[in-house]
C-alpha positions as CSV (number, residue, x, y, z in Angstrom):
1,M,-17.0,96.2,7.7
2,E,-19.7,97.1,5.2
3,P,-18.6,99.7,2.7
4,P,-19.7,103.1,3.8
5,S,-21.6,103.7,0.5
6,Q,-24.0,100.8,1.3
7,H,-27.0,101.0,3.6
8,P,-26.3,98.9,6.7
9,I,-27.7,95.4,6.5
10,T,-30.4,94.7,9.1
11,V,-30.8,91.1,10.3
12,L,-33.7,89.5,12.2
13,Y,-31.9,86.6,14.0
14,V,-34.0,83.9,15.5
15,E,-31.9,81.6,17.8
16,D,-32.9,80.1,21.2
17,D,-29.3,79.2,22.2
18,P,-28.3,82.3,24.3
19,R,-24.6,81.8,23.9
20,L,-24.6,81.2,20.2
21,G,-27.1,84.0,19.6
22,R,-24.9,86.4,21.6
23,L,-21.7,85.4,20.0
24,T,-23.1,85.5,16.4
25,T,-24.8,88.8,17.0
26,T,-21.6,90.4,18.4
27,Y,-19.6,89.1,15.3
28,L,-22.1,90.4,12.8
29,E,-22.4,93.8,14.5
30,H,-18.6,94.1,14.6
31,H,-18.7,93.8,10.8
32,G,-21.3,96.6,10.4
33,L,-24.6,94.7,10.4
34,S,-27.6,95.7,12.6
35,V,-29.0,92.6,14.4
36,E,-32.3,92.1,16.2
37,L,-32.1,88.9,18.2
38,T,-35.2,87.0,19.1
39,T,-35.5,83.5,20.7
40,T,-38.8,82.2,19.4
41,G,-40.7,82.0,16.1
42,E,-43.6,83.9,17.7
43,E,-41.4,86.8,18.6
44,A,-39.9,86.9,15.1
45,L,-43.3,86.9,13.4
46,S,-44.6,89.7,15.7
47,S,-41.5,91.9,15.2
48,L,-41.0,91.2,11.5
49,R,-43.3,94.0,10.2
50,E,-41.8,96.6,12.5
51,A,-38.2,95.6,12.0
52,Q,-38.4,95.3,8.2
53,P,-35.1,93.5,8.0
54,D,-33.0,92.9,4.9
55,I,-32.7,89.2,5.8
56,V,-33.9,86.7,8.3
57,L,-31.5,84.2,10.0
58,L,-33.7,81.4,11.2
59,D,-32.8,78.5,13.4
60,V,-34.7,75.2,12.7
61,L,-34.9,73.8,16.2
62,L,-37.0,76.4,18.1
63,P,-39.4,76.0,21.0
64,G,-43.0,76.1,20.0
65,R,-43.2,76.6,16.2
66,D,-40.1,75.2,14.6
67,G,-38.1,77.0,12.0
68,H,-39.7,75.3,9.1
69,E,-43.2,76.4,10.1
70,V,-42.0,79.9,10.8
71,C,-40.3,80.0,7.4
72,K,-43.5,79.1,5.6
73,L,-45.5,81.8,7.6
74,I,-42.9,84.4,6.8
75,R,-42.8,83.5,3.1
76,E,-46.6,83.8,2.9
77,R,-46.4,87.4,3.9
78,H,-42.9,88.7,2.9
79,D,-40.3,88.3,0.2
80,V,-37.4,88.9,2.6
81,P,-34.4,86.5,2.1
82,I,-34.3,83.7,4.7
83,I,-31.2,81.7,5.7
84,M,-32.0,78.6,7.7
85,V,-29.6,77.4,10.4
86,T,-29.8,73.7,11.1
87,A,-27.9,71.2,13.3
88,L,-28.9,68.5,10.8
89,D,-26.7,67.9,7.8
90,E,-29.2,65.7,6.0
91,E,-30.3,66.4,2.4
92,A,-34.0,65.7,3.4
93,D,-33.8,68.5,6.0
94,R,-32.3,70.9,3.5
95,V,-34.9,70.0,0.9
96,L,-37.7,70.7,3.5
97,G,-36.3,74.1,4.2
98,L,-35.9,75.1,0.5
99,E,-39.4,73.8,-0.2
100,G,-40.7,75.9,2.6
101,G,-39.3,79.1,1.0
102,A,-35.8,79.4,2.5
103,D,-33.2,80.9,0.2
104,D,-30.1,79.3,1.8
105,Y,-29.0,77.2,4.7
106,V,-26.0,76.8,7.0
107,T,-25.2,73.8,9.2
108,K,-24.1,74.0,12.8
109,P,-21.4,74.4,13.8
110,F,-20.9,77.1,11.1
111,S,-18.1,79.5,10.3
112,S,-19.0,83.1,11.3
113,R,-17.0,84.3,8.3
114,E,-18.9,82.1,5.9
115,L,-22.3,83.1,7.5
116,L,-21.4,86.7,7.0
117,A,-20.5,86.1,3.4
118,R,-23.8,84.2,2.8
119,I,-25.8,87.0,4.4
120,R,-24.1,89.7,2.3
121,A,-24.6,87.6,-0.9
122,Q,-28.4,87.1,-0.3
123,V,-28.9,90.8,0.5
124,R,-26.9,91.9,-2.5
125,R,-29.0,89.7,-4.7
126,A,-32.3,90.9,-3.1
127,R,-31.2,94.5,-3.5
128,G,-30.2,93.8,-7.1
129,K,-33.8,92.4,-7.8
130,L,-35.3,95.7,-6.4
131,A,-33.0,97.7,-8.7
132,T,-34.2,95.8,-11.8
133,E,-37.3,97.0,-13.6
134,P,-40.0,94.4,-12.9
135,R,-41.7,92.7,-15.8
136,R,-45.0,91.0,-16.5
137,I,-44.6,87.6,-18.3
138,E,-47.6,86.2,-20.1
139,V,-47.9,82.6,-21.5
140,G,-51.4,82.1,-22.6
141,D,-53.6,82.7,-19.6
142,L,-50.6,82.2,-17.2
143,I,-49.4,85.6,-15.9
144,I,-46.3,86.1,-13.8
145,D,-45.9,89.5,-12.2
146,E,-42.3,90.2,-11.1
147,Q,-43.2,93.3,-9.2
148,T,-45.7,91.7,-6.9
149,R,-44.2,88.2,-7.3
150,T,-47.6,86.8,-7.9
151,V,-48.8,84.1,-10.4
152,T,-52.3,84.0,-11.8
153,L,-53.8,81.3,-14.0
154,A,-57.1,82.1,-15.8
155,G,-57.5,85.0,-13.4
156,E,-57.0,82.9,-10.3
157,E,-54.0,83.7,-8.1
158,L,-51.8,80.8,-7.2
159,T,-49.8,80.5,-4.0
160,M,-46.1,80.1,-4.7
161,T,-43.0,79.7,-2.6
162,S,-40.0,81.7,-3.5
163,H,-38.3,78.8,-5.2
164,E,-41.5,77.8,-7.1
165,F,-41.9,81.3,-8.4
166,T,-38.3,81.6,-9.5
167,L,-38.3,78.2,-11.2
168,L,-41.6,79.0,-13.0
169,Q,-40.3,82.4,-14.0
170,A,-37.2,80.8,-15.6
171,L,-39.4,78.4,-17.6
172,A,-41.9,81.1,-18.6
173,E,-39.2,83.4,-19.9
174,R,-38.4,80.7,-22.4
175,P,-41.7,79.0,-23.4
176,G,-41.2,76.1,-25.8
177,R,-37.5,75.8,-24.9
178,V,-36.3,72.7,-23.2
179,L,-34.2,73.5,-20.1
180,S,-32.0,70.9,-18.4
181,R,-31.8,70.6,-14.6
182,E,-28.4,72.2,-14.7
183,Q,-29.7,75.1,-16.7
184,L,-32.6,75.6,-14.3
185,I,-30.2,75.4,-11.3
186,N,-28.0,78.1,-12.8
187,L,-30.9,80.3,-13.8
188,T,-32.4,80.2,-10.3
189,R,-29.0,80.8,-8.7
190,E,-28.6,84.0,-10.7
191,R,-31.8,85.3,-9.0
192,G,-30.5,84.6,-5.6
193,D,-32.1,81.2,-5.1
194,E,-30.1,78.0,-4.4
195,I,-31.8,74.9,-5.7
196,F,-29.8,71.7,-6.0
197,E,-30.4,69.0,-8.6
198,R,-32.7,66.6,-6.8
199,A,-34.9,69.4,-5.5
200,V,-35.7,70.5,-9.1
201,D,-37.9,67.5,-9.6
202,V,-39.7,68.2,-6.3
203,Q,-40.3,71.8,-7.3
204,I,-41.6,70.8,-10.8
205,S,-44.0,68.3,-9.3
206,R,-45.4,71.0,-6.9
207,L,-45.7,73.5,-9.8
208,R,-47.6,71.0,-11.8
209,Q,-50.1,70.4,-9.0
210,K,-50.6,74.2,-8.6
211,L,-51.1,74.6,-12.4
212,G,-53.6,71.8,-12.4
213,D,-51.5,69.5,-14.6
214,D,-52.2,65.8,-14.9
215,P,-48.9,64.3,-13.6
216,R,-49.3,61.4,-16.1
217,S,-49.9,63.8,-19.1
218,P,-49.0,67.3,-18.1
219,S,-50.1,70.1,-20.5
220,W,-48.1,73.0,-18.9
221,I,-44.8,71.7,-17.8
222,K,-43.7,68.8,-20.0
223,T,-40.8,66.4,-19.3
224,V,-38.4,65.7,-22.1
225,R,-36.9,62.4,-21.0
226,G,-33.2,62.5,-20.6
227,V,-33.0,66.3,-21.3
228,G,-35.1,68.3,-18.9
229,Y,-38.3,70.3,-18.7
230,V,-40.2,72.7,-21.0
231,L,-43.1,75.1,-20.4
232,A,-45.6,74.7,-23.2
233,A,-45.8,77.8,-25.5
234,R,-49.4,79.0,-25.7
235,E,-51.3,81.7,-27.6
236,S,-52.4,84.6,-25.4
């Protein structure tokens, strides 16, 4: 059970398999979580604002809009942690989910005990973020606002996924310093994100596009061959 000193964790669970949804909901509620079970992405999107969950547990294979599309729509509007549930144990599928803004994933069939641990870990990290005083990071005309989780460049707001924001934040906190992929993975994991090595290059490529970098000769995020990446230090 959740320690009595903690606020109960509220879960928005999106699963179209009635039996799995019922069994998982029963298990989580038995361990002190509050679960709202929906069966489609549309239902989840419509109830998200009212429910204000601590975390979203989102199946990939849904009728109508699939989990990847729903994940992207949620991430555009909310910073709630999202755990994807997938029947596919392929790296490409996991990358797609993480690129869409998911914070973690589990593969069916999953251990209910492990799922509970992952939910608690994501909520603990999210609550820890809220307890930390947000900052404003400025590198030249690039501004990263931790409170609103927004990024602006020369006064124009850039759309970022959760992983892109966290990765850019890690680089911007250390302008001019080369960070290896392993360091970036560890730094993003500390903030509750889980990015694995091959996905770092994908996220960097997307960040360069959004920053308007020439991929052949980037001016913001530079590659140091054989070492890692560095955000160019610039005068404010």
